[in-house]
N, C-alpha and C positions, 0 to 999 in steps of 0.2 A: 953100260946101262945108266940111263939118267935116273938119279935118285929124286923122287918127287915129294918126299915127306920132310923137306928141310924146314918148312914153315910150321912151327909148333903153335897149336891153338891155345893161347893163354886166355884167361877170363876176359882180359881187356880186348883181345882180338875177337873173341866170340861176341862180346857186346857190340863191337864195331860192325861185325857181320850182320847181327840182328838189326842194327840201326839202318842198314842199307838194304834190307829186305822189306817187302810189304808188311806194315805193322798189323798185329792182331786187332780186330775190331773189338768193341766193348763186350759183345756176347762171348766171343772166343776167349778174351782175356778173363772174363768172369768165370767161365767154365774151367779154365786152367787153375785159377785161384781156388775155386770151390773144390776141385779134385785134391789139391795139396792140403787144404784145410780139413776136409772131411775124411779123406782116405790117405793119410800120410804114409801108412805102411805099404800102400800099393801104388802111390802116385808115380813111381818110376816106370810103371807100365804105360803111362801116357806118352804119345808120340812127342818128340822134341818140338820146341816152339817153331824152329825153322822148317819143320816138315809140313806144317799146316799150309803156308804159302806155296811150298814146293808141290804138294799134292794138288792144290787148286790149279797151279800153273800147268801141271801135267794133264789134268782133266780137260782144261781148255785147249791145250796143245793138240790133243788127239780128237778134239771135238766130240767128247764123250757124251752119250745120252743114257747108256746103261752101265752102271758101276756096281761092283760087288766089293764089300769090305768083309774080310774074315778076321774077326776080333775087333770089337768096338769099344770096350771098356766104358769110359764115361762120355764118349762121343765127340771128342775134339776133332779127330781126323775126319769123321763122318760129316761134321758140321762144315769144315773147310771145303770138302769135296762137294757137298750138296749146294753150297753157296756158289760154286763155280759151274754147276750144271745149268742148262737152259730150264725154263719154267716147266717144260714137259719132260724133263729128265727124271731118272729114277735111280736111287741108290738102295741096294739091298744090303742091310747091315746084319751080319751074323754074330750072335753072341749067346751065352748061356746064362747070363746074370741079369735078372730083373732089377736087382738093387743098383748095380753100377750103371746100367744103361738108363735108369730113371733120371739121372743127372743130365744125360745127353738129351733125352726127350724134352726136358724142361728148356734146355738151351736151344734146341731145334725150333721149338715153338716160339721162343723169344725172337729168333732170327727170321722167322717166317718161312722156314724150309721144311716143316714137318710133312708137307704133302709130297716132298721129293724123296723122303726116306721111309723105307719099309723095314722095320725092325723085326727080325725073326729069331725068337728065343728058342733055340734047339741046338743040338750038336751040329756044328757047321758042315760036317760031311753029309749029314742027312739033308740039310738045306741045299747044298750044292748038287747032290745027286738027284734032287727033285726038280731041278731047273731043266729047261729044254736043252737037248743035247746039241742043237745046231749052234754054230758060231755066232753069238749075239752080244757078248760082253765086249765093251770098248776099253774098260779100264778096271783093274782090280788092285786092291791093297791088301797084302797078306801080313798080318801082325797078330797071330793067335798062338796057341800052344805049339811049341817048337817041335815036339815029337811027331806031330801030324803034318808038318810042312810039305813033305813029299806027297802025301795023300791029297792034301788040298791042291797042290800044284797039278797033280794028274787029273783032278776034276775041273780045274779052271782052264788049263791050256786048250783042250778040245773045244771049249765053249767060247774061246777068245777069237774074235774076228781077225782076219789078216790086218796087220798094222796095229792091233790092239796091244795094250801094255799091262804088265803086272809089275807092281812095285812091292818088293819084299823087304821087311824091316828086320833089324837085329842080326844081320848076316855076319857080323864080326863077334857078336856075343861077348862084349866086354873084353875082347882080346883072347878069350879062352878057346877060340877055334884053332889056335896055334898048338894046342896041347894034343898030341896024337893019342895020349892015354885018357883023354876026357871021356866022361860018361854022361848020361842024361841029356839035358838040353844042348850043351855045347857039342856033344857027339852027334846029335840029331842035326844041328846046324851044319857041322862039317860034312855030313852025308848029303844034306840038301844042297849045299854049295857045289859039291862034286856032281850031283845029279843035274843041276841047272847048267853047269858048264858043259856037260856032255849032251844036252838036249838039242838035237839038230832042228827041232821045230821052231826054235827061238834064237834071237840074237840078244845077248845079255852083257851088261857091264856092271861091275861092282864098284860102288862109290863109298868114300869114307865120310858119309853124311851121318851125323849122330852116331848110332851104334852100328853103322854099316847099312847101306841100302843098295839092293840090286834092282836095276831096271831091266826088264826083259820084254822084247817086242816079238810078236808072232810074225813069222815069215809069210 
């Protein structure tokens, strides 16, 4: 078996990678900085810097017009995806915090994409279940409370059009998925990963991007 993890990601190599990716624009960079300045105890919830360009790339790759985000926090990932949408595209952002998403709303307005983002403050399961049941979603980003990942997945997959993609964050959960005795969020992620791997409706690959990212395509 070929061992593929011989390249260790040092700080220098990580910086090199970022330097060869599309740079964050001024609004994106400002939102990242604001999140770390004003919410230092929660800033780790923000998607990694390299994930913004990656999500934008995927939105363009699948020619997405209808995007759903489950877990918005301060809005960095929603901003990146909305900027990649066509002018008549729509992103439904699901979150429960008015306080945290207020930072996102300010940034979305600065970037001129507020009209592409519909923020729904409510339990995400309620928001998803209220959506049309026909396959209409082109792309979804799942990055919310880990205990509900399987429930979110089961609401998203039937609504995903053939060829549509779900990107799921934190599937390695800081390496704690390796612990068979794990409880709480790591255990939920372990169960979710097994659930995804066994789902015959989808083709999925797990990648070592940031804290682990699984890309899943509807067959």
